[in-house]
mmCIF file of the N, C-alpha and C atoms, coordinates in Angstrom:
data_MODEL
# 
_entry.id   MODEL 
# 
loop_
_atom_site.group_PDB 
_atom_site.id 
_atom_site.type_symbol 
_atom_site.label_atom_id 
_atom_site.label_alt_id 
_atom_site.label_comp_id 
_atom_site.label_asym_id 
_atom_site.label_entity_id 
_atom_site.label_seq_id 
_atom_site.pdbx_PDB_ins_code 
_atom_site.Cartn_x 
_atom_site.Cartn_y 
_atom_site.Cartn_z 
_atom_site.occupancy 
_atom_site.B_iso_or_equiv 
_atom_site.pdbx_formal_charge 
_atom_site.auth_seq_id 
_atom_site.auth_comp_id 
_atom_site.auth_asym_id 
_atom_site.auth_atom_id 
_atom_site.pdbx_PDB_model_num 
ATOM 1   N N  . MET A 1 1  ? -47.308 -54.828 -37.407 1.00 0.00 ? 1  MET A N  1 
ATOM 2   C CA . MET A 1 1  ? -47.237 -53.543 -38.121 1.00 0.00 ? 1  MET A CA 1 
ATOM 3   C C  . MET A 1 1  ? -46.412 -52.710 -37.067 1.00 0.00 ? 1  MET A C  1 
ATOM 4   N N  . SER A 1 2  ? -45.450 -51.784 -37.622 1.00 0.00 ? 2  SER A N  1 
ATOM 5   C CA . SER A 1 2  ? -44.612 -51.143 -36.561 1.00 0.00 ? 2  SER A CA 1 
ATOM 6   C C  . SER A 1 2  ? -45.204 -49.667 -36.820 1.00 0.00 ? 2  SER A C  1 
ATOM 7   N N  . GLN A 1 3  ? -45.150 -49.155 -35.511 1.00 0.00 ? 3  GLN A N  1 
ATOM 8   C CA . GLN A 1 3  ? -45.631 -47.609 -35.517 1.00 0.00 ? 3  GLN A CA 1 
ATOM 9   C C  . GLN A 1 3  ? -44.763 -46.598 -35.936 1.00 0.00 ? 3  GLN A C  1 
ATOM 10  N N  . GLY A 1 4  ? -43.458 -47.092 -36.489 1.00 0.00 ? 4  GLY A N  1 
ATOM 11  C CA . GLY A 1 4  ? -42.479 -46.128 -36.840 1.00 0.00 ? 4  GLY A CA 1 
ATOM 12  C C  . GLY A 1 4  ? -41.118 -46.987 -37.116 1.00 0.00 ? 4  GLY A C  1 
ATOM 13  N N  . VAL A 1 5  ? -40.588 -46.315 -38.331 1.00 0.00 ? 5  VAL A N  1 
ATOM 14  C CA . VAL A 1 5  ? -39.236 -47.099 -38.783 1.00 0.00 ? 5  VAL A CA 1 
ATOM 15  C C  . VAL A 1 5  ? -38.152 -46.079 -38.767 1.00 0.00 ? 5  VAL A C  1 
ATOM 16  N N  . VAL A 1 6  ? -37.254 -46.336 -38.025 1.00 0.00 ? 6  VAL A N  1 
ATOM 17  C CA . VAL A 1 6  ? -35.802 -45.378 -38.364 1.00 0.00 ? 6  VAL A CA 1 
ATOM 18  C C  . VAL A 1 6  ? -35.256 -45.912 -39.716 1.00 0.00 ? 6  VAL A C  1 
ATOM 19  N N  . HIS A 1 7  ? -34.840 -45.005 -40.626 1.00 0.00 ? 7  HIS A N  1 
ATOM 20  C CA . HIS A 1 7  ? -33.794 -45.434 -41.537 1.00 0.00 ? 7  HIS A CA 1 
ATOM 21  C C  . HIS A 1 7  ? -32.973 -44.476 -42.189 1.00 0.00 ? 7  HIS A C  1 
ATOM 22  N N  . GLY A 1 8  ? -31.959 -44.458 -42.192 1.00 0.00 ? 8  GLY A N  1 
ATOM 23  C CA . GLY A 1 8  ? -31.086 -43.210 -42.913 1.00 0.00 ? 8  GLY A CA 1 
ATOM 24  C C  . GLY A 1 8  ? -31.159 -42.120 -41.815 1.00 0.00 ? 8  GLY A C  1 
ATOM 25  N N  . GLY A 1 9  ? -31.509 -42.424 -40.531 1.00 0.00 ? 9  GLY A N  1 
ATOM 26  C CA . GLY A 1 9  ? -31.605 -41.345 -39.573 1.00 0.00 ? 9  GLY A CA 1 
ATOM 27  C C  . GLY A 1 9  ? -32.994 -40.726 -39.595 1.00 0.00 ? 9  GLY A C  1 
ATOM 28  N N  . LEU A 1 10 ? -33.678 -41.130 -40.330 1.00 0.00 ? 10 LEU A N  1 
ATOM 29  C CA . LEU A 1 10 ? -35.189 -40.543 -40.579 1.00 0.00 ? 10 LEU A CA 1 
ATOM 30  C C  . LEU A 1 10 ? -36.496 -41.455 -39.654 1.00 0.00 ? 10 LEU A C  1 
ATOM 31  N N  . LEU A 1 11 ? -37.245 -40.776 -39.335 1.00 0.00 ? 11 LEU A N  1 
ATOM 32  C CA . LEU A 1 11 ? -38.456 -41.793 -38.785 1.00 0.00 ? 11 LEU A CA 1 
ATOM 33  C C  . LEU A 1 11 ? -39.581 -41.788 -39.537 1.00 0.00 ? 11 LEU A C  1 
ATOM 34  N N  . TYR A 1 12 ? -39.980 -42.846 -40.106 1.00 0.00 ? 12 TYR A N  1 
ATOM 35  C CA . TYR A 1 12 ? -40.874 -42.988 -41.220 1.00 0.00 ? 12 TYR A CA 1 
ATOM 36  C C  . TYR A 1 12 ? -42.301 -43.465 -40.225 1.00 0.00 ? 12 TYR A C  1 
ATOM 37  N N  . THR A 1 13 ? -43.506 -42.943 -40.367 1.00 0.00 ? 13 THR A N  1 
ATOM 38  C CA . THR A 1 13 ? -44.605 -43.420 -39.636 1.00 0.00 ? 13 THR A CA 1 
ATOM 39  C C  . THR A 1 13 ? -45.973 -43.214 -40.369 1.00 0.00 ? 13 THR A C  1 
ATOM 40  N N  . VAL A 1 14 ? -46.741 -44.240 -40.352 1.00 0.00 ? 14 VAL A N  1 
ATOM 41  C CA . VAL A 1 14 ? -47.866 -43.761 -41.362 1.00 0.00 ? 14 VAL A CA 1 
ATOM 42  C C  . VAL A 1 14 ? -49.161 -44.563 -40.854 1.00 0.00 ? 14 VAL A C  1 
ATOM 43  N N  . GLY A 1 15 ? -50.379 -43.601 -40.916 1.00 0.00 ? 15 GLY A N  1 
ATOM 44  C CA . GLY A 1 15 ? -51.809 -44.370 -40.318 1.00 0.00 ? 15 GLY A CA 1 
ATOM 45  C C  . GLY A 1 15 ? -51.746 -44.053 -38.650 1.00 0.00 ? 15 GLY A C  1 
ATOM 46  N N  . GLN A 1 16 ? -51.353 -43.032 -38.109 1.00 0.00 ? 16 GLN A N  1 
ATOM 47  C CA . GLN A 1 16 ? -51.592 -42.613 -37.036 1.00 0.00 ? 16 GLN A CA 1 
ATOM 48  C C  . GLN A 1 16 ? -52.862 -42.075 -36.742 1.00 0.00 ? 16 GLN A C  1 
ATOM 49  N N  . VAL A 1 17 ? -53.908 -42.808 -36.095 1.00 0.00 ? 17 VAL A N  1 
ATOM 50  C CA . VAL A 1 17 ? -55.087 -42.366 -36.037 1.00 0.00 ? 17 VAL A CA 1 
ATOM 51  C C  . VAL A 1 17 ? -55.409 -42.304 -34.518 1.00 0.00 ? 17 VAL A C  1 
ATOM 52  N N  . ASP A 1 18 ? -56.948 -41.662 -34.216 1.00 0.00 ? 18 ASP A N  1 
ATOM 53  C CA . ASP A 1 18 ? -57.306 -41.557 -32.834 1.00 0.00 ? 18 ASP A CA 1 
ATOM 54  C C  . ASP A 1 18 ? -58.671 -42.366 -32.983 1.00 0.00 ? 18 ASP A C  1 
ATOM 55  N N  . LYS A 1 19 ? -59.106 -43.078 -32.554 1.00 0.00 ? 19 LYS A N  1 
ATOM 56  C CA . LYS A 1 19 ? -60.274 -44.005 -32.960 1.00 0.00 ? 19 LYS A CA 1 
ATOM 57  C C  . LYS A 1 19 ? -61.483 -43.949 -31.310 1.00 0.00 ? 19 LYS A C  1 
ATOM 58  N N  . GLU A 1 20 ? -60.722 -42.957 -30.404 1.00 0.00 ? 20 GLU A N  1 
ATOM 59  C CA . GLU A 1 20 ? -61.325 -42.573 -29.154 1.00 0.00 ? 20 GLU A CA 1 
ATOM 60  C C  . GLU A 1 20 ? -62.467 -41.365 -29.164 1.00 0.00 ? 20 GLU A C  1 
ATOM 61  N N  . SER A 1 21 ? -62.180 -40.449 -30.164 1.00 0.00 ? 21 SER A N  1 
ATOM 62  C CA . SER A 1 21 ? -62.839 -39.335 -30.174 1.00 0.00 ? 21 SER A CA 1 
ATOM 63  C C  . SER A 1 21 ? -63.634 -39.229 -31.732 1.00 0.00 ? 21 SER A C  1 
ATOM 64  N N  . THR A 1 22 ? -64.595 -38.438 -31.720 1.00 0.00 ? 22 THR A N  1 
ATOM 65  C CA . THR A 1 22 ? -65.367 -38.273 -32.765 1.00 0.00 ? 22 THR A CA 1 
ATOM 66  C C  . THR A 1 22 ? -64.840 -36.471 -32.932 1.00 0.00 ? 22 THR A C  1 
ATOM 67  N N  . ASP A 1 23 ? -64.521 -35.382 -32.135 1.00 0.00 ? 23 ASP A N  1 
ATOM 68  C CA . ASP A 1 23 ? -64.009 -34.446 -32.210 1.00 0.00 ? 23 ASP A CA 1 
ATOM 69  C C  . ASP A 1 23 ? -62.821 -34.162 -32.982 1.00 0.00 ? 23 ASP A C  1 
ATOM 70  N N  . VAL A 1 24 ? -62.732 -33.668 -34.464 1.00 0.00 ? 24 VAL A N  1 
ATOM 71  C CA . VAL A 1 24 ? -61.746 -33.411 -35.270 1.00 0.00 ? 24 VAL A CA 1 
ATOM 72  C C  . VAL A 1 24 ? -60.498 -32.717 -34.131 1.00 0.00 ? 24 VAL A C  1 
ATOM 73  N N  . GLY A 1 25 ? -60.816 -31.640 -33.717 1.00 0.00 ? 25 GLY A N  1 
ATOM 74  C CA . GLY A 1 25 ? -59.860 -30.991 -32.556 1.00 0.00 ? 25 GLY A CA 1 
ATOM 75  C C  . GLY A 1 25 ? -59.043 -31.932 -31.775 1.00 0.00 ? 25 GLY A C  1 
ATOM 76  N N  . GLU A 1 26 ? -59.637 -32.934 -30.811 1.00 0.00 ? 26 GLU A N  1 
ATOM 77  C CA . GLU A 1 26 ? -59.345 -33.711 -30.056 1.00 0.00 ? 26 GLU A CA 1 
ATOM 78  C C  . GLU A 1 26 ? -58.621 -34.769 -30.946 1.00 0.00 ? 26 GLU A C  1 
ATOM 79  N N  . GLN A 1 27 ? -59.219 -35.462 -32.127 1.00 0.00 ? 27 GLN A N  1 
ATOM 80  C CA . GLN A 1 27 ? -58.534 -36.281 -32.894 1.00 0.00 ? 27 GLN A CA 1 
ATOM 81  C C  . GLN A 1 27 ? -56.933 -35.880 -33.282 1.00 0.00 ? 27 GLN A C  1 
ATOM 82  N N  . THR A 1 28 ? -57.176 -34.651 -33.414 1.00 0.00 ? 28 THR A N  1 
ATOM 83  C CA . THR A 1 28 ? -55.376 -33.988 -34.255 1.00 0.00 ? 28 THR A CA 1 
ATOM 84  C C  . THR A 1 28 ? -54.742 -34.073 -32.738 1.00 0.00 ? 28 THR A C  1 
ATOM 85  N N  . THR A 1 29 ? -55.253 -33.314 -31.607 1.00 0.00 ? 29 THR A N  1 
ATOM 86  C CA . THR A 1 29 ? -54.053 -33.265 -30.513 1.00 0.00 ? 29 THR A CA 1 
ATOM 87  C C  . THR A 1 29 ? -54.046 -34.945 -30.109 1.00 0.00 ? 29 THR A C  1 
ATOM 88  N N  . ASN A 1 30 ? -54.865 -35.914 -30.139 1.00 0.00 ? 30 ASN A N  1 
ATOM 89  C CA . ASN A 1 30 ? -54.471 -37.279 -29.733 1.00 0.00 ? 30 ASN A CA 1 
ATOM 90  C C  . ASN A 1 30 ? -53.507 -37.767 -30.834 1.00 0.00 ? 30 ASN A C  1 
ATOM 91  N N  . VAL A 1 31 ? -53.719 -37.729 -32.120 1.00 0.00 ? 31 VAL A N  1 
ATOM 92  C CA . VAL A 1 31 ? -52.827 -38.242 -33.101 1.00 0.00 ? 31 VAL A CA 1 
ATOM 93  C C  . VAL A 1 31 ? -51.130 -37.453 -32.789 1.00 0.00 ? 31 VAL A C  1 
ATOM 94  N N  . LEU A 1 32 ? -51.224 -36.105 -32.725 1.00 0.00 ? 32 LEU A N  1 
ATOM 95  C CA . LEU A 1 32 ? -49.946 -35.611 -32.540 1.00 0.00 ? 32 LEU A CA 1 
ATOM 96  C C  . LEU A 1 32 ? -49.254 -36.062 -31.218 1.00 0.00 ? 32 LEU A C  1 
ATOM 97  N N  . ALA A 1 33 ? -49.913 -36.303 -30.268 1.00 0.00 ? 33 ALA A N  1 
ATOM 98  C CA . ALA A 1 33 ? -49.348 -36.858 -28.982 1.00 0.00 ? 33 ALA A CA 1 
ATOM 99  C C  . ALA A 1 33 ? -48.656 -38.389 -29.463 1.00 0.00 ? 33 ALA A C  1 
ATOM 100 N N  . LYS A 1 34 ? -49.502 -39.158 -30.293 1.00 0.00 ? 34 LYS A N  1 
ATOM 101 C CA . LYS A 1 34 ? -48.860 -40.114 -30.451 1.00 0.00 ? 34 LYS A CA 1 
ATOM 102 C C  . LYS A 1 34 ? -47.342 -39.912 -31.264 1.00 0.00 ? 34 LYS A C  1 
ATOM 103 N N  . ILE A 1 35 ? -47.500 -39.108 -32.018 1.00 0.00 ? 35 ILE A N  1 
ATOM 104 C CA . ILE A 1 35 ? -46.472 -38.853 -32.978 1.00 0.00 ? 35 ILE A CA 1 
ATOM 105 C C  . ILE A 1 35 ? -45.277 -38.265 -32.290 1.00 0.00 ? 35 ILE A C  1 
ATOM 106 N N  . ASP A 1 36 ? -45.549 -37.356 -31.264 1.00 0.00 ? 36 ASP A N  1 
ATOM 107 C CA . ASP A 1 36 ? -44.477 -36.786 -30.335 1.00 0.00 ? 36 ASP A CA 1 
ATOM 108 C C  . ASP A 1 36 ? -44.067 -37.941 -29.535 1.00 0.00 ? 36 ASP A C  1 
ATOM 109 N N  . ALA A 1 37 ? -44.570 -38.952 -29.281 1.00 0.00 ? 37 ALA A N  1 
ATOM 110 C CA . ALA A 1 37 ? -44.153 -40.153 -28.208 1.00 0.00 ? 37 ALA A CA 1 
ATOM 111 C C  . ALA A 1 37 ? -43.079 -41.191 -29.185 1.00 0.00 ? 37 ALA A C  1 
ATOM 112 N N  . LEU A 1 38 ? -43.465 -41.064 -30.429 1.00 0.00 ? 38 LEU A N  1 
ATOM 113 C CA . LEU A 1 38 ? -42.499 -41.800 -31.567 1.00 0.00 ? 38 LEU A CA 1 
ATOM 114 C C  . LEU A 1 38 ? -41.421 -40.988 -31.680 1.00 0.00 ? 38 LEU A C  1 
ATOM 115 N N  . LEU A 1 39 ? -41.727 -39.744 -31.623 1.00 0.00 ? 39 LEU A N  1 
ATOM 116 C CA . LEU A 1 39 ? -40.333 -39.005 -31.945 1.00 0.00 ? 39 LEU A CA 1 
ATOM 117 C C  . LEU A 1 39 ? -39.415 -39.022 -30.902 1.00 0.00 ? 39 LEU A C  1 
ATOM 118 N N  . ALA A 1 40 ? -40.156 -38.934 -29.382 1.00 0.00 ? 40 ALA A N  1 
ATOM 119 C CA . ALA A 1 40 ? -39.038 -38.769 -28.392 1.00 0.00 ? 40 ALA A CA 1 
ATOM 120 C C  . ALA A 1 40 ? -38.462 -40.625 -28.380 1.00 0.00 ? 40 ALA A C  1 
ATOM 121 N N  . GLN A 1 41 ? -39.037 -41.648 -28.711 1.00 0.00 ? 41 GLN A N  1 
ATOM 122 C CA . GLN A 1 41 ? -38.416 -42.804 -28.586 1.00 0.00 ? 41 GLN A CA 1 
ATOM 123 C C  . GLN A 1 41 ? -37.123 -42.951 -29.474 1.00 0.00 ? 41 GLN A C  1 
ATOM 124 N N  . VAL A 1 42 ? -37.420 -41.947 -30.531 1.00 0.00 ? 42 VAL A N  1 
ATOM 125 C CA . VAL A 1 42 ? -35.786 -42.247 -31.505 1.00 0.00 ? 42 VAL A CA 1 
ATOM 126 C C  . VAL A 1 42 ? -35.132 -40.554 -31.395 1.00 0.00 ? 42 VAL A C  1 
ATOM 127 N N  . GLN A 1 43 ? -35.364 -40.009 -29.955 1.00 0.00 ? 43 GLN A N  1 
ATOM 128 C CA . GLN A 1 43 ? -34.665 -38.814 -29.383 1.00 0.00 ? 43 GLN A CA 1 
ATOM 129 C C  . GLN A 1 43 ? -34.714 -37.648 -30.722 1.00 0.00 ? 43 GLN A C  1 
ATOM 130 N N  . SER A 1 44 ? -35.773 -37.385 -31.333 1.00 0.00 ? 44 SER A N  1 
ATOM 131 C CA . SER A 1 44 ? -35.905 -36.591 -32.280 1.00 0.00 ? 44 SER A CA 1 
ATOM 132 C C  . SER A 1 44 ? -37.373 -35.512 -31.932 1.00 0.00 ? 44 SER A C  1 
ATOM 133 N N  . SER A 1 45 ? -37.458 -34.608 -32.764 1.00 0.00 ? 45 SER A N  1 
ATOM 134 C CA . SER A 1 45 ? -38.738 -33.616 -32.268 1.00 0.00 ? 45 SER A CA 1 
ATOM 135 C C  . SER A 1 45 ? -39.308 -33.204 -33.360 1.00 0.00 ? 45 SER A C  1 
ATOM 136 N N  . LYS A 1 46 ? -40.529 -32.394 -33.303 1.00 0.00 ? 46 LYS A N  1 
ATOM 137 C CA . LYS A 1 46 ? -41.297 -32.016 -34.408 1.00 0.00 ? 46 LYS A CA 1 
ATOM 138 C C  . LYS A 1 46 ? -40.544 -30.839 -35.258 1.00 0.00 ? 46 LYS A C  1 
ATOM 139 N N  . SER A 1 47 ? -39.677 -30.276 -34.861 1.00 0.00 ? 47 SER A N  1 
ATOM 140 C CA . SER A 1 47 ? -38.820 -29.363 -35.508 1.00 0.00 ? 47 SER A CA 1 
ATOM 141 C C  . SER A 1 47 ? -38.155 -30.098 -36.593 1.00 0.00 ? 47 SER A C  1 
ATOM 142 N N  . GLN A 1 48 ? -38.083 -31.280 -36.620 1.00 0.00 ? 48 GLN A N  1 
ATOM 143 C CA . GLN A 1 48 ? -37.443 -31.953 -37.781 1.00 0.00 ? 48 GLN A CA 1 
ATOM 144 C C  . GLN A 1 48 ? -38.525 -32.783 -38.458 1.00 0.00 ? 48 GLN A C  1 
ATOM 145 N N  . VAL A 1 49 ? -39.780 -32.351 -38.591 1.00 0.00 ? 49 VAL A N  1 
ATOM 146 C CA . VAL A 1 49 ? -40.655 -33.262 -39.437 1.00 0.00 ? 49 VAL A CA 1 
ATOM 147 C C  . VAL A 1 49 ? -40.725 -32.719 -40.542 1.00 0.00 ? 49 VAL A C  1 
ATOM 148 N N  . LEU A 1 50 ? -40.451 -33.531 -41.705 1.00 0.00 ? 50 LEU A N  1 
ATOM 149 C CA . LEU A 1 50 ? -40.349 -33.115 -43.226 1.00 0.00 ? 50 LEU A CA 1 
ATOM 150 C C  . LEU A 1 50 ? -41.715 -32.901 -43.822 1.00 0.00 ? 50 LEU A C  1 
ATOM 151 N N  . SER A 1 51 ? -42.621 -34.047 -43.468 1.00 0.00 ? 51 SER A N  1 
ATOM 152 C CA . SER A 1 51 ? -43.880 -33.998 -44.179 1.00 0.00 ? 51 SER A CA 1 
ATOM 153 C C  . SER A 1 51 ? -44.906 -34.583 -43.391 1.00 0.00 ? 51 SER A C  1 
ATOM 154 N N  . ALA A 1 52 ? -46.299 -33.849 -43.631 1.00 0.00 ? 52 ALA A N  1 
ATOM 155 C CA . ALA A 1 52 ? -47.364 -34.440 -42.924 1.00 0.00 ? 52 ALA A CA 1 
ATOM 156 C C  . ALA A 1 52 ? -48.666 -34.505 -43.967 1.00 0.00 ? 52 ALA A C  1 
ATOM 157 N N  . SER A 1 53 ? -49.385 -35.731 -44.191 1.00 0.00 ? 53 SER A N  1 
ATOM 158 C CA . SER A 1 53 ? -50.708 -35.623 -44.562 1.00 0.00 ? 53 SER A CA 1 
ATOM 159 C C  . SER A 1 53 ? -51.589 -35.756 -43.653 1.00 0.00 ? 53 SER A C  1 
ATOM 160 N N  . ILE A 1 54 ? -52.657 -35.085 -43.615 1.00 0.00 ? 54 ILE A N  1 
ATOM 161 C CA . ILE A 1 54 ? -53.763 -34.991 -43.065 1.00 0.00 ? 54 ILE A CA 1 
ATOM 162 C C  . ILE A 1 54 ? -55.027 -35.291 -44.165 1.00 0.00 ? 54 ILE A C  1 
ATOM 163 N N  . TRP A 1 55 ? -55.753 -35.999 -43.674 1.00 0.00 ? 55 TRP A N  1 
ATOM 164 C CA . TRP A 1 55 ? -56.819 -36.542 -44.434 1.00 0.00 ? 55 TRP A CA 1 
ATOM 165 C C  . TRP A 1 55 ? -58.214 -36.471 -43.457 1.00 0.00 ? 55 TRP A C  1 
ATOM 166 N N  . LEU A 1 56 ? -59.182 -35.409 -44.008 1.00 0.00 ? 56 LEU A N  1 
ATOM 167 C CA . LEU A 1 56 ? -60.353 -34.949 -43.419 1.00 0.00 ? 56 LEU A CA 1 
ATOM 168 C C  . LEU A 1 56 ? -61.382 -35.493 -43.865 1.00 0.00 ? 56 LEU A C  1 
ATOM 169 N N  . SER A 1 57 ? -62.586 -36.151 -43.315 1.00 0.00 ? 57 SER A N  1 
ATOM 170 C CA . SER A 1 57 ? -63.688 -36.570 -44.073 1.00 0.00 ? 57 SER A CA 1 
ATOM 171 C C  . SER A 1 57 ? -64.528 -35.466 -44.491 1.00 0.00 ? 57 SER A C  1 
ATOM 172 N N  . ASP A 1 58 ? -64.380 -34.044 -44.003 1.00 0.00 ? 58 ASP A N  1 
ATOM 173 C CA . ASP A 1 58 ? -64.965 -33.164 -44.358 1.00 0.00 ? 58 ASP A CA 1 
ATOM 174 C C  . ASP A 1 58 ? -64.217 -31.968 -43.917 1.00 0.00 ? 58 ASP A C  1 
ATOM 175 N N  . MET A 1 59 ? -64.078 -31.024 -45.372 1.00 0.00 ? 59 MET A N  1 
ATOM 176 C CA . MET A 1 59 ? -63.337 -29.580 -45.298 1.00 0.00 ? 59 MET A CA 1 
ATOM 177 C C  . MET A 1 59 ? -63.999 -28.834 -44.450 1.00 0.00 ? 59 MET A C  1 
ATOM 178 N N  . ALA A 1 60 ? -65.189 -28.791 -43.691 1.00 0.00 ? 60 ALA A N  1 
ATOM 179 C CA . ALA A 1 60 ? -65.580 -28.009 -43.191 1.00 0.00 ? 60 ALA A CA 1 
ATOM 180 C C  . ALA A 1 60 ? -65.034 -28.186 -41.479 1.00 0.00 ? 60 ALA A C  1 
ATOM 181 N N  . THR A 1 61 ? -64.003 -29.165 -41.143 1.00 0.00 ? 61 THR A N  1 
ATOM 182 C CA . THR A 1 61 ? -63.697 -29.470 -39.915 1.00 0.00 ? 61 THR A CA 1 
ATOM 183 C C  . THR A 1 61 ? -62.042 -29.015 -39.935 1.00 0.00 ? 61 THR A C  1 
ATOM 184 N N  . PHE A 1 62 ? -61.838 -28.206 -40.900 1.00 0.00 ? 62 PHE A N  1 
ATOM 185 C CA . PHE A 1 62 ? -60.548 -27.780 -41.264 1.00 0.00 ? 62 PHE A CA 1 
ATOM 186 C C  . PHE A 1 62 ? -60.018 -26.793 -40.227 1.00 0.00 ? 62 PHE A C  1 
ATOM 187 N N  . ASP A 1 63 ? -60.672 -26.005 -40.010 1.00 0.00 ? 63 ASP A N  1 
ATOM 188 C CA . ASP A 1 63 ? -60.329 -25.027 -38.888 1.00 0.00 ? 63 ASP A CA 1 
ATOM 189 C C  . ASP A 1 63 ? -60.366 -25.880 -37.588 1.00 0.00 ? 63 ASP A C  1 
ATOM 190 N N  . GLU A 1 64 ? -60.770 -26.332 -37.489 1.00 0.00 ? 64 GLU A N  1 
ATOM 191 C CA . GLU A 1 64 ? -61.012 -27.188 -35.757 1.00 0.00 ? 64 GLU A CA 1 
ATOM 192 C C  . GLU A 1 64 ? -59.534 -27.771 -35.863 1.00 0.00 ? 64 GLU A C  1 
ATOM 193 N N  . MET A 1 65 ? -59.379 -28.603 -37.004 1.00 0.00 ? 65 MET A N  1 
ATOM 194 C CA . MET A 1 65 ? -58.016 -29.234 -36.982 1.00 0.00 ? 65 MET A CA 1 
ATOM 195 C C  . MET A 1 65 ? -56.986 -28.632 -37.185 1.00 0.00 ? 65 MET A C  1 
ATOM 196 N N  . ASN A 1 66 ? -56.779 -27.495 -37.975 1.00 0.00 ? 66 ASN A N  1 
ATOM 197 C CA . ASN A 1 66 ? -55.786 -26.579 -37.866 1.00 0.00 ? 66 ASN A CA 1 
ATOM 198 C C  . ASN A 1 66 ? -55.323 -25.878 -36.571 1.00 0.00 ? 66 ASN A C  1 
ATOM 199 N N  . GLN A 1 67 ? -56.719 -25.543 -35.558 1.00 0.00 ? 67 GLN A N  1 
ATOM 200 C CA . GLN A 1 67 ? -56.161 -24.690 -34.561 1.00 0.00 ? 67 GLN A CA 1 
ATOM 201 C C  . GLN A 1 67 ? -55.531 -26.046 -33.403 1.00 0.00 ? 67 GLN A C  1 
ATOM 202 N N  . ALA A 1 68 ? -55.873 -27.006 -33.626 1.00 0.00 ? 68 ALA A N  1 
ATOM 203 C CA . ALA A 1 68 ? -55.353 -28.029 -32.814 1.00 0.00 ? 68 ALA A CA 1 
ATOM 204 C C  . ALA A 1 68 ? -53.867 -28.436 -33.350 1.00 0.00 ? 68 ALA A C  1 
ATOM 205 N N  . TRP A 1 69 ? -53.504 -28.300 -34.338 1.00 0.00 ? 69 TRP A N  1 
ATOM 206 C CA . TRP A 1 69 ? -52.248 -28.562 -34.911 1.00 0.00 ? 69 TRP A CA 1 
ATOM 207 C C  . TRP A 1 69 ? -51.269 -27.381 -34.693 1.00 0.00 ? 69 TRP A C  1 
ATOM 208 N N  . GLU A 1 70 ? -51.764 -26.130 -34.672 1.00 0.00 ? 70 GLU A N  1 
ATOM 209 C CA . GLU A 1 70 ? -51.091 -24.942 -34.307 1.00 0.00 ? 70 GLU A CA 1 
ATOM 210 C C  . GLU A 1 70 ? -50.606 -24.909 -32.731 1.00 0.00 ? 70 GLU A C  1 
ATOM 211 N N  . ARG A 1 71 ? -51.544 -25.511 -31.909 1.00 0.00 ? 71 ARG A N  1 
ATOM 212 C CA . ARG A 1 71 ? -51.206 -25.594 -30.751 1.00 0.00 ? 71 ARG A CA 1 
ATOM 213 C C  . ARG A 1 71 ? -49.994 -26.626 -30.303 1.00 0.00 ? 71 ARG A C  1 
# 
């Protein structure tokens, strides 16, 4: 499985997860670091992200995830 594929100048990635932490904020930070690394490999940046889907098992953790996303 590829972590990311570039097609037509766009990086497509899916299924980025963090299996090391149970804390939603830490998981979000770790997954975003993985995505940052993939973007760096293709000489891109977060400013060029078109879409992101985030799946939470409990909406009560939304604020925790959102705080990590905003950082």
